[in-house]
C-alpha positions, 0 to 999 in steps of 0.5 A: 292874266289880269289887267293889273299884271298886264299893266305891270308888264307894260310898265316894266317895258316902258321904264327902260326906254320910250316905246311906240304904241305899235312896238309895245303892242307887239311885245305884249302880243309876244307874251301871248296876252289877249287882244282885248287886254292889250287894248286896255293896257295900251289905252291905260298907258296912253291915258297916264301919259306913260306911252307916247309916239311923239316922245318915242319919235323924238328919242329915236331921232336923237339917238339915231342921228347921234349914231350917224344915221340920216333922215331917211333911215330914221323915217323908215324906222318910224314908218315901221312902227306906224308913227303918223307923218304929222307926229314925225314932222313935229318930232323932227322940228322939235329935235332940230338936227343939223344933218350936214354936221351929222354927215360930217361927223359920220364921215370923220368917224367912218370915212369911205374907202374910196375918197371921191365925191361919188364914194362919199355920196354912196357912203352917206346914202347907205346911212339914210341921208337925203340928197340935200344934206349930202350935197351940202356936205360935199359942197361945204368946207367940211368935205375938203378939210376932212382929208378927202381928195376932191375929184370930179365924179 
């Protein structure tokens, strides 16, 4: 396969949504392209600024937090695509998510079956929320106003 055809494949993938470098590489490998050609295509996409781990991280943070996922869950996805921690930190600061509000919105949409503090904590841990966000949510007025009985667990 020629470099021009491989670039066209990469551009079609990138036209749909942002990709991490590792994710695009994996998709090109699935198409059985030679490694040397994949390296050339990825470098060309980076040089043209069509591919960016920074933009991918920011987009992922926006989408996943909007769907009620917490910091740790999102970090694990970014780690899975080998996104550098420095890039992750920058992306999280650029997007600036209110994790307590995300937790509140998620619990309103999908409340825990057992409406105790312990059940709420477990519910949010499963979605990847960090201790600080969970504690702030439970100590907030949101918790009491979300019709969750506040028992001491």
